[in-house]
C-alpha positions in Angstrom: -83.5 21.5 -8.9 -85.7 18.5 -10.7 -89.5 18.1 -11.5 -90.3 15.4 -9.7 -92.6 13.9 -13.0 -88.9 13.8 -14.7 -87.1 12.5 -11.8 -89.4 9.6 -11.5 -89.0 8.0 -14.7 -85.3 8.6 -14.8 -84.8 6.6 -11.7 -86.8 4.3 -13.1 -84.4 3.9 -16.4 -82.0 4.6 -13.9 -83.2 1.0 -12.1 -83.6 -1.0 -15.6 -87.5 -1.1 -14.3 -88.8 -2.6 -17.6 -86.1 -5.3 -17.7 -87.2 -8.7 -17.2 -84.7 -10.4 -17.1 -83.8 -10.4 -12.9 -79.9 -10.5 -13.6 -79.7 -7.9 -16.7 -82.1 -5.3 -14.2 -78.3 -4.9 -11.6 -76.0 -4.8 -15.3 -74.7 -1.8 -16.7 -73.2 -0.6 -19.9 -70.3 2.3 -19.3 -72.2 5.0 -20.8 -75.7 4.2 -19.1 -73.4 4.5 -15.6 -71.3 7.8 -15.9 -74.7 9.3 -16.9 -76.1 8.3 -13.5 -73.3 8.9 -11.3 -74.5 12.5 -12.2 -76.9 11.5 -9.9 -75.7 10.2 -6.9 -74.0 13.2 -5.0 -72.2 12.4 -1.6 -74.8 12.2 1.1 -73.9 14.1 4.4 -76.0 12.6 7.6 -75.2 13.8 11.3 -73.1 10.7 12.9 -75.1 10.8 16.4 -78.4 10.3 13.7 -77.2 7.7 11.7 -75.3 5.3 14.3 -78.3 5.7 17.2 -80.4 4.3 14.7 -77.7 1.6 13.4 -76.7 0.3 16.7 -79.4 1.3 19.0 -82.7 1.1 17.1 -81.5 -1.4 14.6 -84.1 -0.2 12.7 -83.1 -0.7 9.2 -85.8 0.5 7.4 -85.6 4.1 9.5 -81.8 3.9 8.3 -82.6 4.0 4.4 -85.2 6.3 5.5 -83.0 9.0 6.9 -80.7 8.1 3.6 -82.8 8.7 1.2 -84.8 11.7 2.5 -81.2 13.4 2.4 -81.0 11.9 -1.1 -84.0 13.8 -1.9 -83.6 16.6 0.0 -80.0 16.7 -2.9 -82.2 16.6 -5.9 -84.9 18.7 -4.8 -84.4 21.4 -1.6 -88.1 21.6 -1.5 -88.6 17.8 -1.5 -91.8 16.9 -0.4 -93.7 13.3 0.8 -94.1 11.2 -2.5 -94.7 8.0 -2.4 -93.8 6.3 -5.4 -90.2 8.8 -5.8 -89.4 7.5 -2.4 -89.6 4.0 -3.1 -87.8 4.7 -6.3 -85.1 6.2 -4.2 -84.7 3.4 -1.5 -83.9 1.1 -4.6 -81.5 3.5 -6.0 -79.7 3.8 -2.9 -79.4 0.3 -1.9 -78.1 -0.2 -5.8 -75.7 2.4 -5.9 -74.4 3.8 -2.5 -72.1 2.5 0.0 -74.7 2.9 2.6 -73.2 0.7 5.7 -69.9 2.1 5.1 -69.7 5.7 5.9 -66.8 7.4 5.8 -66.5 9.6 9.3 -66.0 13.5 7.9 -65.7 15.4 11.5 -67.2 15.1 14.7 -70.3 15.7 13.7 -70.7 14.7 10.5 -70.7 11.2 8.3 -70.7 10.8 4.1 -72.0 8.2 2.3 -70.5 8.0 -1.4 -71.8 5.9 -4.1 -70.3 2.1 -4.4 -66.2 2.0 -4.2 -66.9 -0.8 -7.3 -68.6 1.6 -9.5 -66.0 4.1 -8.8 -63.3 1.3 -9.3 -65.3 0.3 -12.8 -65.3 3.4 -13.9 -61.7 4.3 -13.5 -60.5 1.5 -15.2 -62.3 1.7 -17.9 -60.9 5.3 -18.3 -57.9 3.5 -18.4 -57.8 0.9 -20.3 -60.0 2.4 -22.9 -62.1 -0.8 -23.3 -65.4 -0.1 -23.2 -67.0 -3.4 -24.3 -67.5 -4.7 -20.7 -70.4 -3.9 -18.3 -70.4 -3.4 -14.7 -71.8 -6.2 -12.8 -71.4 -5.8 -9.0 -69.6 -8.9 -6.7 -73.4 -9.9 -5.4 -74.8 -10.4 -8.7 -72.1 -11.9 -10.2 -72.4 -14.3 -7.2 -76.5 -14.6 -7.7 -76.0 -15.1 -11.0 -73.5 -18.4 -10.8 -75.5 -19.5 -7.9 -78.8 -19.5 -10.5 -77.0 -20.5 -13.0 -75.9 -23.7 -10.7 -79.1 -24.5 -10.0 -80.4 -24.7 -13.3 -77.2 -26.9 -14.8 -77.6 -29.1 -11.8 -81.4 -29.6 -13.4 -79.8 -30.2 -16.4 -77.6 -32.7 -15.6 -80.3 -35.0 -14.0 -82.3 -34.7 -17.0 -78.9 -35.0 -20.2 -78.8 -38.2 -22.2 -75.2 -39.9 -21.6 -74.9 -42.1 -24.6 -75.8 -39.4 -26.8 -73.6 -36.3 -24.8 -70.8 -38.5 -23.1 -69.7 -37.1 -19.5 -70.0 -33.6 -18.4 -69.4 -32.4 -15.1 -70.9 -29.3 -13.5 -67.9 -26.6 -13.1 -67.7 -27.0 -17.3 -71.6 -27.1 -17.5 -72.2 -23.7 -15.3 -68.8 -21.9 -17.3 -70.7 -23.2 -20.7 -74.4 -21.6 -19.6 -72.5 -18.3 -18.4 -71.4 -17.6 -21.6 -74.8 -18.3 -22.9 -76.2 -16.1 -20.6 -73.6 -13.5 -21.9 -74.9 -13.8 -25.2 -78.2 -13.6 -24.5 -79.4 -16.6 -25.1 -80.2 -18.2 -21.8 -82.4 -15.6 -20.0 -83.7 -15.9 -16.0 -86.9 -14.3 -15.4 -89.3 -14.5 -11.9 -93.3 -15.3 -12.7 -95.6 -14.0 -10.3 -94.8 -16.4 -7.6 -91.7 -15.2 -7.4 -90.5 -18.7 -8.5 -87.0 -18.3 -10.9 -87.7 -19.4 -14.6 -84.6 -20.0 -17.0 -85.6 -19.5 -20.9 -83.5 -20.3 -23.8 -84.2 -18.0 -26.8 -82.2 -17.2 -30.3 -80.0 -15.0 -30.7 -81.1 -11.7 -31.7 -78.3 -10.4 -34.1 -79.2 -7.1 -34.1 -79.4 -6.3 -30.1 -75.3 -6.3 -28.6 -75.3 -8.2 -25.7 -74.0 -6.6 -21.9 -70.3 -9.0 -22.1 -69.7 -9.3 -18.2 -67.2 -11.9 -18.7 -63.2 -10.1 -18.7 -61.3 -12.7 -16.7 -62.4 -16.3 -17.5 -59.8 -17.2 -14.4 -61.6 -15.1 -12.1 -64.9 -16.7 -13.8 -64.1 -20.2 -12.8 -62.5 -19.1 -9.3 -65.9 -17.4 -8.4 -67.8 -21.3 -9.9 -65.6 -23.5 -7.7 -66.2 -21.6 -4.7 -69.4 -21.0 -4.8 -69.9 -24.9 -5.6 -68.0 -26.0 -2.5 -69.4 -23.1 -0.3 -72.8 -24.6 -0.8 -71.8 -27.9 -0.6 -72.0 -29.4 -4.6 -68.7 -31.2 -3.7 -65.0 -30.8 -4.2 -63.7 -28.8 -6.9 -60.9 -27.3 -8.7 -59.7 -25.7 -11.8 -58.8 -28.8 -13.0 -62.0 -29.6 -13.1 -62.9 -27.5 -16.4 -63.1 -29.4 -19.7 -60.2 -27.7 -21.7 
């Protein structure tokens, strides 16, 4: 059982609320994720109630309310309404739980677990004993690539080809993702919800999260998203060696 005030601070820490970069907010180093897992118990819900809200009422907010209430009861059995705590908990559930992939427990109950991708990441790190790479969900990775494509497209339209020569879009996207990984490129969202990109100097005193473990997979995802969004027909051969 946890004090609400202490738990609110913990949730803000887990959600990276102080991180301004909208992508790094969803990137987690191994040690931090291991700590968060202790706060992600399995959530047991009545099957009929869950599916009625999801399929009959088709009310996603009500479903999240249902799941969140169960979550907070797990944290503190004497849970009472607290808007700030509730909103933080909703964010936590959206980020870390497979809310829409319940597991059938029996005729009466289903159980909702933390996301399988998190478990896989933790297992892989433990087995390989390679703690250099941080956890990034597939959804966040795709969002990063999409935003970097937009930034790279802008760069290409303003580049001096006489000075730099021809640079193709896939190669520029990959190069910019590596700049992002090193902390040189940052992605913020301003008060008007517009995306802003910033280039900064490398901070030699701070180790940035490594997210590119497999260059070939990153290249595959870049090609996939480029083609999906009608940027042209590309293959792995389009990346400059």
